[in-house]
N, C-alpha and C positions, 0 to 999 in steps of 0.2 A: 243426386239421391244416391243412397248406398244400396249395395247388393247383399243379400242374405241368403243362407240356406236355412230352413226351418223344418224341423222334424217334430211331430207330436204323437203321443200313443194315447188311444181311446180304450175305454173299458172293453172287456170281451163280450159282455151281455148286451151291447148295442149292436144294432144291424149296420151291415156295410152301407146301406142307403142313408142311415142317420150319420154315420162317418162323413158321408158325401155332403149332406146338409150342413153338418158342422164346418166343414171345410169352406162350403159357400158363404156361410155367415162370417167366417174369418176373412175371407176374400172381400166381402163387402166392407168390413171394418177397414181393411187397408186402402180400398179404393176411396172411401170417404175420407180418409187421412192423405190423399194425394199419391198413392202408390199403386203398384199393381202386381199381380202374380204371373210370372212368365211360365211357370211349369208346375203342374199338380199332378202327383203320382200316389197312387193308393198301393201300398205294399202287401196288404192283405194281413190276416189274422196270424201272428206268429207267437211262439212260446218265448216267455221272458226267462232270463237267466235266475231270477229270484222273484219271490212274490212281491208285488206292490199293491198296497190296500186290499189284500186278500185276493188278487187277480194272479193268475198263472200265465195268462195269455193277454195279448192287446192287439188292436189294430193300429197298423203303422201307416203314416202319411207324411209326405215330403212336399214342400212347397219352395219354389224358387221365388224370391220376393225382390222387387225393385221399389223401394219406398224409403221415405225419411224416417229417421229414428223415431220421431214421435208417434208416428203410425204404428210401428213395430211395438212401442212400449204400449200403446193402447190395447193392440192385439194380445199381447202377453198378459196384460191385466185382466182382460176378459177371460183368458184360458186359466188363470188362477181361480177364478170365481167359479167356472164350469166344473161340476162334478163328474162328467164323463171323461175328462181329460186326466190321464194319470201323470204323465210327464211330458215336457217340451223341452226343445234346445234350439236356440237360434244362434248361427254363427255367421259373423260378417266375413264375406269373401271378396277377392279382387275382381274375379269374373266369375259369371254363372256357367255351369256346366251344360254343354248343349247335347241333345239326344238322350237316350235313355240313361238313367243312373246306374250304378254298379248292381244294386239290388234287382233291378229289371233285367239287366243283362245276364244276371245269374239265372233268373227265373226262365228266361228264354234259352239258356243253355241246358238247364235241367228238364225241359219239355221235350228235348231231343231223344235220341236213342240211348238207351241205358244198358246197351250190349257189351260193355266193357268188363263185366264180371268174370273172373276166372272160374273153373270148375273147381267145386270144393271136395272132389273125390280125393285128391292127394294132400288134404289138409295135414294128416298125421304121417305123411311120408311113406305111405303104402302100407305101413305096418299096423294092423288093426288089433294087435294084442294089448290088453290093459296094462299100465305101467305099475311097477312097484317102487314104493318110496321107501 
């Protein structure tokens, strides 16, 4: 069986619980086709770079898949039919990444101390006079 990384974007007006249910239904399709999902990560609601079908934000989810190509094709077919899914991307990989993905590592890093910000008092070089152009 082949290894895949699959990311999909769901509409902003569905809840996180509905995205989880959608992920579970896609997992069931893969299991019925003889595959399995080795990792499932919900990345949260994030802003899009540009609007997609009038949506400015989307729920991002990652699936690491170990399945035959026919099962993945069936999952993608069902995703094309579903109106809640804006975009998806499936990439075949040589090996699946162990541990948290880069997005989850970034979130863990951002949750920590944010104290590295310098004082803004000297932003203008100490001179507070208005500039003349």
